[in-house]
N, C-alpha and C positions, 0 to 999 in steps of 0.2 A: 504494500500500500504506500509506503514511504516514497518509493521510487517514482510514484505518479505525481508527486508534488514538485514545484520548482526547487532548484538546489538551495536557494536562500532559505526557503521554508523548511527544507530537510535539515539544514544546519541548525536552525532554531529549535526544531523538535529534538534532534539528537543532543543538542546542548542541554535542553531541559531534562531529557531522560537520564543523562549522565552527570547532572550537576552535583550530586552528592559525592561521587568519586572525584570529580574535578576540583571540588572545594576542599575535600578532606585529605587528599593525597599531596604530600609535600613536593613531589616531583613536578606538580603543575602550578605551584605557587609562583606568582610573578609573571606568568604567561599572559600574553595579550588576549583579549576577547577573540580576535581573529584566529589566533593560534589554537585556542580552546575549541572554537567552532570547527576548525579543520580536523583536529584530533577526534572530536566527538563523532564526526562523520565516519571515521575509520574503525571505531569500536564495534565489536560484535559481542552480543550477549549470548552466553551459553550456560547450560545447566549440566553439571557433572554429578551423577548419582554416586552414593557411597560405593567404594570399591573400584570406581573407574580410574584408569591411569591417564594422566594428562601428558606426561613426558617420560620416556624411558631413557635410562642412562645411555649416552652415546648418540641420541637423536640430534639431528640438526634442528636448531630452534628456529621456528618461523613465526612465533607468536609470543606476546608478553601477557601474562595473566594477572589480573587484579581480582582478589577475592572480595566480594561484597558481603557475603553471608557464608557461614559455615567454617569449616577448617579443612586443612590439607595435611596429609602425612608425607614426610620426606623419608624415603626408604634407602638403605644401603645394604646390599646382600640380604634382602628380605627382612631387615631389622629396622624398626622405626627409630630414626635418629633425631627427628624433630617433628613437632606438630605446630603448624602456623594457623 
């Protein structure tokens, strides 16, 4: 549905939908509104159910993940080394 709107309106909607992340994450502090609008257009929301693997050791990383709810386990040799 979003792609049917003009790009300017898409950016406004994406900025609104992602405002909590953009306001609360230190990485985005000090960024201009134009920068935040451009970034918000690139975000993709996903849901990972418990037990799902986001990244395997040795994978080429093609995404940066921001957790908005829940937690994630970091495993090494099938042992939990951290919970974020």
